[in-house]
N, C-alpha and C positions, 0 to 999 in steps of 0.2 A: 451594162456592157461587160462581157468577160474580159479578164485581164489579158488573155491571149490576143484579143482583137484590138486592144487600145493602140491608137496610132503612135503615141510617143514610145511605147515599148517596141513596136515593130520597127520604128525608125532607128532605135538604139541597136537592134539586131543587125540591120543593114549597115549601120555605121561601123560595125566591127571590121568590115572588109574581108570576112571569112567565107561569105556565101559563094563567091566565085573564085576564091584563091585556093592554092594547093594546101595540103594538110601541114600545119606548122609542126616542126619536129618536137617541140615541147609538148604539144597536145598528144602527139603519137606516143611519146614515152609514158605519159600519164595513163592513157587507155591500156597500154600493155601492162603497166604496173598494176592497175586495178584488176585486170583479168588474172594476173599471176597471183596477187595477194588474196583475192576472193575465190579463186578457183572456178571462174565462170568462163564459158566459151566466148562470150560476147561482152564488150564494153563500148559505150558510145558517148561522144560529146555532141549533143543534139541542140541546135539552135532553132527555136520554134517561131515560125512566122504565123500570119493569120490564116494561111491556106495550106501550109505544108511544114515539115521539119527537115532541116538540112544538117547532115552529119559533118561537123568540122573535123572530126577524127573518129575512126571506127576500127574495130578489130572483131573478127568472127562473124560478120554479117553475111548471110547467104546471098547468092546471086538471084535475081538481077539487082537487088537493092544495094549491094556493095558497090557495083559499078555506077549505078545512078547517083549514089551518095545522098539520097533523099527519099522521103515517102510522103504521101498525102496524110492529112490529119486523121483519116479513117484508120490508119495503121500506127497511130502515135499514142503511146502511153505517156510520153514526156509532156504533152500538152496539158495533162492534168496536174503535173508538178508545177508548171508555170501558172495555170489558172488559179490554183490554191496557194501558190507561193510557199509551199512547204513540201517536205519529202513525201514520196509515195512508195510504200512497201507492199508488195503483192506476193503472197506465198503460192497461190494457184490462181492464175488469171481466169481459168474457166469457171471458178466459183466466186470471183470478186464482183460485187454488184456494179462497180464503176467501169470495169474494162472487159467483162465477160463476153460482150458482143464485139470487141475490137477485132478487126480483120488481121492484125499482126499475130494473133494466136495461131491461126492455121497457116497463114501464108509465110510468116517469118519464123514461127516456132517460139514465140515469146510466151513462156508459162510462168516462170518466177521472175520478178522484176523489183529492183530497188533503185530509185532515182532521187538525186539531191538537186535542189535549185542551184543554178549558176547565176549569181548576181554580180553585175558590173555597173558601176556608176549609178547605183540606186534603182536599176531596172533588172528584172528577172528575165534573162535572155533565153534560157533553156534549161536543160537538165544534163547532169553527168550520171550515167546509169550503168548498172551491171545486169546482165540477162542470162537466165538459165532456161534450158528447154524442158526441164522437168520441175515438178513442184519442189519448193525449197523453203525451209525455215531460216530466215536471215538472223544471224546472231547480233548482239549488241556491238561486238567487235567489228563484224562486217560493216555495219552501218556507220560506226565511228571512222573506219578506214575510208569508206566511200565519201563521207562528209568532209574529211581532211583533204582528200584528193579533189573534191569539187571546189574547195577553196583555192587549191593550186591551179585548177583549170581556169577559174575566174581571174587569177593573177596573170596567167599566161595570155589570156585573151586581152587583158588590159595592156600587157606589154606589146602585143601585136598592134593594138590600136594606137598606143603611144608612139611606136616606131613609125607608123603611117603618118601620124600627125607631125612627127619630127621632120619627115621628108617634105611634107607640104610647107612647113614653116621655114625650112632651110633657106629657100630662095629669098623669103622675106627678110630673114636675118642678114643675109649677105648684102641686101640692098640697104638695110639700116646701118650696117657697118660702113658702107661706102659714104653715106651722107652724114655720119656722126661727127660732131664737133670735137669729141674726145678721142684721144688716140686709143686704138684697140690693138692689143698685142696678145698672142697666145704662144706658149712654148710647151715642149714635151718634157718628160722627166729628166732628159739630159741637158735641158736648158737651150735647146735649138728652137729657133723661131718657126712657128707653124703658120701664123697669120699676122698681117701688118697692113692696117687700113690707111687711106689717104691722110687722115688726121695725124697718124703716127709719122708718116713721111714729113709732114709740115713741122711737127714738134721736134723730131730728132734729126731731120736732115737726110736720113737714109731712105732710098727708094725701096719699094716692095721687093723687087727682084734681087736687090743687094741684101735685104734683111732676111728673107725666108731661107731657112736652112743654116743661118749663121748662129754663132754662140751669142745669146742675148747679153751676157756679161761684158763682152767686148764691144757691144754697140752702145749701151746706155748706162751700165753700172760703173760708178767711179772705182778707181783702182783700190782704194782703201776698203771697199765693201765687197769686192769680188770673192774673197775667200769665204766670207760669211754666206754669200749667195750660193757658192758651190757646196758648202757644208750642208746648207738647207736642202739642196737637191739630193745630196747623198743620203740624208736622213729619210727623205720621202721614199727613195728607192728601196731603202732597207726596211722601213716600217710600213710602207703603204699608207702613211697618214701625214697630212700637212697641218702644222700648228697655226699657220697664218691664214689658211683658207677661210673665207667668210668675214675677215676682219678688215676694217677701214685703216689704211696705212698711209703714212707720209714718209717719203725717203728722198734722198738726193739722187739726181740723175744727171747724165751728161749728153750733149748732142754731138753731132759729127764734128763741130768746130772745137770741141773740148770745153764748152761752157757748162758749168755746173749750176743746177737750179733745182728747187724742191718740186716734187710731184705728189699728188694725192691719188690713191686708187684703192679699189677693193679687189682682193684676189679671190678667184673662185676656181675650184678643181672639179673635173669631170672624169668619169671612168675610173674612179678610185677602187671599185671592186671588179674583179674579173679581168683586169688589164692594167697597163701603165697609165698613170695620170696625165692629164693635159691641163695646164693652168691658163686662165683667161683673166685679163685685166683691162679696164678702161682707165686711162691716165690723163690728167690735165695739169698744167703748170699753175702753181699757187704762189709764185714769187710775189706778185703784187699784194695778194691777200696777206701773206706772211709779213710784209713790210708794214701794212696798215695795222695789222693785229699787234705787231710789236710796239708801235707808237701808242696805240690805244691802251695796251696793257701797261706800259710804263706810266701813263697818266692815271689809269684806274687804280693801279697798285698804290700810288701815293695817297689816294683818297680812301679807297676801300680797306686799306690796311689799318686805318684808324678805327679803334674800338668804340666808336661813337657815331651819332648821326651828324653828318656834315651837310648843311643846307646853305645854298647861296640864294639870296632874295633881294628884291628891290627895297628901298626905304619904305614904300607903301605896303610891303608884305607880300608882293607877288613872287612866287617861287620860280627860280631860274635853274637850279640844280638840286638834285636829291640823290644822295649816295645810297649804297647798299645798306649801310648801317641805319639810315633813316627808314628804309623799307622794312628792315627787321624790327626796328623799335616801334614804328607806328602802324605797320600792316598795309600801308598804301604803296602800291608800286609807283615808280617814277612817272610813268605815263599818266597816272591818275592825279599826281600831285603837282607836277610842273604846270605853271600858268595860273594856279589858284592862290588865294590869299592864305598865308600860313596860319594867321591868327584865327580865322574863321574855320579853316579845315580842321585844326587841332583843338578848337574851342579853348584857346589859351587863357589861363588865369594867372595874373601877374601879382607879385607882392606889393606893387605900387601901381599907380595909374599909368596907362600906356603913354600918354604925352610926356610924363616925367622920364620914362625910359628912353623915348626918342630924343628928348632934349639932352640926356646924358650922352647918347651916341654922337650927337652933333658936336657937343662941346669937348668931350674927352676921346671920342672915337672908339669907346668900348663900354660894355656893361656886363655884369655877371650877377647871377642870383638863381633862386629856385623857382621853377614854373610847374604848373599842372597842365598836362596835355591829355586829350582823349584820342585813343587809338581807333582804327577802323572798326574794331569789334565792340566799341563802346566802353572798353575798360579805360580807367584813368591811370596815367603814369606820372610820377614825379621826376623831373629832370633837373640836373645841375647845368644851367645854360650860360654860355659865354658868347656875346655878340661883339663883332669887330667890324668897323666901317672902313672901307678902302675904295680907291677909285676903280670904276668899272673898266672893262677892256677898251671901251671907246674913249676913255679919258674924260668924257664930258659929264658923267654922272658918277654917283657912288653906289656901291652894293654892300650888302651886309652878309658877312660870313657868320653863320650861326652854328655853334658846336654844342650838342646836347648829349649828356651822359645820363643814362637811366639809373636813378637811385631809389626807385620804388621799393625794391626788395629790402634795402637797408632801412628806409623810412618805415615800411610796414612791419619789418621785424622788430624795430624799436617799439612801435605801437602795440604789436601783438604780445611782446614780452610784458609790457606794462599791463595790458588787459588780462593776460594769462595769470599774472601774479595777483591781480585784483580778484579775478574769478576764483582762483584757488583759495584765497583767503576767505571769500564768502562761502564757497562750497565746503571747505574744510570745517569751518566753525558752525555752519548752519545745517549741515547734513544730519539726518536722523539715523544714519548708520555710523557706527563707531569707526574712527580713523586715528591712526597713531603713526608717528615718525620716530624711528629708533636708530640711534647711532650704532656704529660697528662694535662698540663695547657693550651693547645690550641695554643701555640706559635710554629712557624715553626723552626725546628732544621736544616734541610737540604732541599734544593730544587734544581732541575736540570734546565738546560737552557731552555728546552722545556716548562716547567711550567711557568718560569719567562717570556718568550716571550708571552705566552698565556694571561697573565694578564698585560702585558705592563710594567714590572718592571725588575730590575736586581736581580740575586741571592743574592748579598750582601745586597740590600735594603730589601729583604724579610726575611733575617735571624732575628729571634726574633719577627717577625710580627705576629699578631693574625690571624689565618687562617679563623676564622669566619667573619672577616672584609672584606674578598675577596668574600664572598657569598652574593648574592642578598638578601636584608632584608626579602623578602617574602618567601625565601626558607630556612632561618635559623632554624625555628621551626622543619622542617623535619629532618635536620641534628641532632638537639638535641635529638629528639626521637630515631633516628637510633643509635646514640652513646650510649644512655641509654640501648638499647638492647644488645650491645656488652659488656658493663661493667656488665650487669646482667647475662652474660654467656648464652644468648638466641641464640647465634651464634658467629662464629669467624670473620665473615665479613658481609658487606652489599654492595649493589650496588643501585645507584639511579641516576636519571637525574635531574639536577638543573642548575642554572645560576650563573656565576661568573661576577664580575664587573671589567671591564678593567680600567686601570689608567686614560684613557680619558673619562670614564663615560659610554661607551656603554656596553651592556651585551653580554656574550658568553654562548651559550648552551653547556653543557658538560655532559659526562657520567663518573661518578666517582665510583671507587671501593675502599672501606676502610677496612683494616684489623687491628685488635688489636693484638699487639705482646706481649706475656707473657713470663716470665722467667721459669726456670725449676720447680719452685714451683707453677706456675699458677698465679703469681702476674703480673698485667699489667705493661709494660715498656713504650711503645710508640705506635703511630699509623702510618701506611704507607698508603698513598693514591696514586692511579693510576688515572689520569685525562686525558680524551680524548675529544678534541674539536669536537662537532657534530653539530655545527651551520648550516653547509651546509646540513647535513642530515635532520635536523629539517625543514629547508626551503623546501627541496625536498619533505618531507612528507606532508607539507602543500599543495604543488602544486599537489601531488598525490591525496590528499583528494578532492581538487577542481576538478581534472580530473575525479575522480570517481563519483562526483555529476553529471557532464555532461554525463558521461557514463550511469548513472542510468536513466537520462532523455531520452537518445537515446534508451535505452532498453525498456522504457515505450512506445515509439513510435513504436518500433518493435512489441511489444505485441499487440498494436492496429492494426498494419498492418496484423499480423497473424490472429486476429479476423476477419478482413475483408476477408482474404483468406478463413476462415472457413465459413463465410456467403456466399461467392461465391460458395463453394462446395455445400452448401445446396440449393442454387438457381439452380445450374446445375443439382443436383440430382432430385429436385422436380419441381421447377417453369418452367424449360426448358424441363425436361424429360416427364412430363405429357402431355403438348400440342404436343410435338414431337411424342409421341406414337399415339396420335389421328390422327395427319397429316398422319403418315405412314400407320396407319390402314385404314383410309378412302381412301388413295391413292391406297392401294392394292385392296380395294373393287371396286374402279373405274376401276382399271386395269382388273379386272375379269368381268366387266359389258358389254363387247363387244362394246366399244366406237369406233367411226370412227378413222381411222389411225392417223389423226392429233392430236385428243384429246388423243388417247392412247399413242402417243409419248410424249405429254406434261405430262401426268400422270406418265409415266415411269421416266421422268426427275425429277418430284416432289419426287418420291420414292427414287431415287438415291441421290438427295440432302439431303433428310431426313436421309438416312443412313449415309451419310458423316457427317452430324451434330451430329448424335448419336455417331459415332466413335470418333469425336473430343471431345464430352462431356465425354466419358469414359476415353480418354487419359488425359484430364485435371484433372478429378477426381483422376486418378492414380498418376499423377505428384504431386498433392497436398498431397496425402497420402505419397508419397516418401519423399517430403520435410519435412513433419511432423514426419517422422519416424514411421508411423502407418500402413504401408503396410504389411498385413499378409494374410495368406490363410488357410482356413479350407478345407483340402483335403479329397477327397472321391474317391472310385473306379468309374471310368467313362468308359463305353464301347466306344472305340475309333472310330469305323467306323461310327455310326450314328452321333457322335459329329462332325466329320469332314464334313459330308454332311450338317449338320445344319450350320456350319461356312461358307461353300461355298455359301449356300443360303443367309446367312446374308451379305456376301460380294458381292452378285449379280454376282457370277462367276460360269461359267460352266467349270469344269475341271475334267479330269479323276482322280479317287481316288483309289489307290491300297493299301488296308488295310485288313489283315486277320480279319474274323468276330469275333474271340475269344480274340482279344487283348483288355486288359483293363489297363488303366493308373491311377495313384494316383495323382489327381489334383483337383483344384477348377474349376468346369465346366465353370463358367463365365470367369475366367482367360484364360482357354484353348481356348474358343471361341474368346476372344479379341486378343490373340496372333496369331491364325491362320488367322483371318480376317485381321489383320495388315499385315501379310506376303502376303496374296492374294492381298490386296489393293496396297501394294508396288510393287508387280509384275506387276499389271495393270499400275501403274504410270510410272515405270522406266524400265520395261522389256517387254513391249508389251503384258502382261497378263501371268498368270500361265499356264504352259503346262502340269503339273502333280503334284499330291500329293502322295508321297510314304511313307510307314511305314515299318520299319525294327525292328524286335523284336528278338534279339538273347539272349545270356546269360546275357548281361548287360542291360543298360537302353534302353527304347523304343525310336527310332529316327523317328521323323515326319518331312519330308523334302518337301519343296515347291520349284518346279523347274520353271525356265523361260528361254527363249532364247534371252534375251536382250543383251545389250552391256556389262553387268557385272559391278562390283564395281571397280573403279580405285585402283591400287595396293597401292598407297600412303594413301588411306583412310581405308584400311582393318584392320589395327591395332587398330583404334579408332572408328570402325564402330558402336559399341553399346554404345558409349559415348554420353552425352547430346549435342544437337545442331550440330551433325555431319550430313552434307548433301553435295552432290556434288554441287560445285559452278556453274557449267555450266548447271545443270538440270533445265528444264523448268517447271517441275511439282511443284505443290504447296506443302508447308510443312515447318516445322520449325526445323527439325532434332531431334525431340523428340520421334518419334514412336518406333524406334528400341531400344532406351534407356529404354522406358517404358516396352516393351516386355521382355527385358533382366531382368529388375527388377521383373516383374511378374513371370518369370521362376524361378528366384532365390528364391522368396517367396514360390514357390511350390517345393523347393529342387531339381530344375532342372537347365538347362542352355540352351542358344541358341548359334549357331555357323554359320559361313558362309564359303563356299568354292566356287571357280569359277566352272561354268558348263563346259561340254565337248561337242563340241569344244568352244561354247560361252555360255553366260548366267550366271545365278547365282543359287545357291542352299542354301536356308536358312533352318536351321534344329533346331527343338526343341527337347531336350533330357529330358525325364521324367522317373520316377520310374515306373516299371510295377505294376499294381494294384493287 
């Protein structure tokens, strides 16, 4: 179904209310603006139905169409804008395939047309278009202006629709206000009451007739707040903006009898743009809620202010109260915890047996100690717990007040510190990488065995030894500069490669990383160094550098060899090609001169040899291009039948060619000739000569097949037939196994491919697949 005919779209058009209404002023201004900006005699806002188009606004439309305000779809260009849901731009309607038969061309004079979709509420209602009576090229600026104005048209239509909806709902709103249990009050920017519903009469004691038109501040605002109320209204009149609009507010109010009470309301403002604002509010008395909240707040503050979990439970462990601290500590909300057994909920682990704890509570009324509890997420926490027994509210039983403080972090920090110290001792002394701790005076405090072995000394000998003395003298200034950067807080650590001096005098290449350790106040404590022997790596790097030098020399040799190959290509292309063309040309002239049979035979052999040399020349050039990665093809449509006949002549082959006359392929002509000549030459060498050339052109690529009735290609060679240097070892024919590799590469360069299949019952079929032209 066409988009124009969809019922939901047509319903949306009718819902605008513009089909039978007068022309909205806003749309009138937009059509005039479009005609003026684009310089067209006609501009239209067209709403498209399933049987006609109606002009919600128009300018420049001839009679009788202007008076009718609509046309059938036979005269509508705009229906195509709607149907495609995209702009339609027509330079000359008489030549445009979509609209050249439209009756509006002759009857209304629509020749040049540009229309933009008008979309409202997710539906394409019609088109905003500009029309000229003569052919016209629409500029990008013209179309941009028209598109912007179309958006403005959609907004204007939406405003019209909203206004109609507002009128329809106005009666409903009035009824809602009458039955609302909340007081509804609206005032203007001067603070004068505009509306006052029955609930407002009951809440404040003023009748509607008394309130409407009166100053709101004198009716319900306490004296101490009236100045602030008036200043707020003054600010709104000056700035056009209300800082309270949209916020939920609680303020004191007074009634007719002077009673002051709190009310809650949300202030809303309308007509903030284009006019003076009107404020609206629904108000209700929150005196009872305030009193209850105050009492609950006082109680909650006493408990929730405690920085611990406070739990009230029965002696059997049933939870009766669970404060906010308990929720945060254990992750269980109060609703999930109350009524459950605390010991099972928290998987409590006691330092003593539970019966002993309960006996202590009965005898002394209190117990304190450390417990392990499990949170809702499965994590274990350690708490310092204090249990106190007291009479319950009913006086007949006892309840337990349990106060728990989370000491998990403290306990785990102690354990972590001990574990960290243990791991450090193990790691430091057992590490295979040298590690050293140095005091701020430069003397070694601790050193591990790996570092001591590296410099040929024992850890005991190195204690108190100056670490700088172990560094090669030439590298000591670098250490000094790097350390200055650490103390100047330019970084926390540095890494560098340097040399250490072994006890026997030889040097060691090392990679060292040094970090300055500071205390909690940022003061330096000591230095930690990680030292790795990279002597072998440095030696390997030197060897790699030497190898790279040799490699660079070899690369230079390859470049010279490649230049020689390029020179060879030039020689083949010109120095051999030019005389070869002359030899073949004169040979063909001699062949046509009516020579005696012996001379004619010799001339034919000269021509055949020349063609063989030319074929070899082209193959060598193609191989050079392949090796250089420069083989490419400029394809063009080539009529296939004459090209195949030309290739057969070039191969000096007489063979039946079956090719439809209208087949054209997309290929480089020279590459096509080279591929077919190669196929025909191979058929002569290995298959006793080509028996047929056939062309098949179905829906897919064109297939050009060269047939022979020779012995065929051995099965073990077929998978690598088109690879370089592939040829039958027992073949007596000349060749180097490059021809089929070259034709495969030429075919690929032309977005094609070559293939082989055995003939029936014998022979071979070599096929070239090309795109149809």
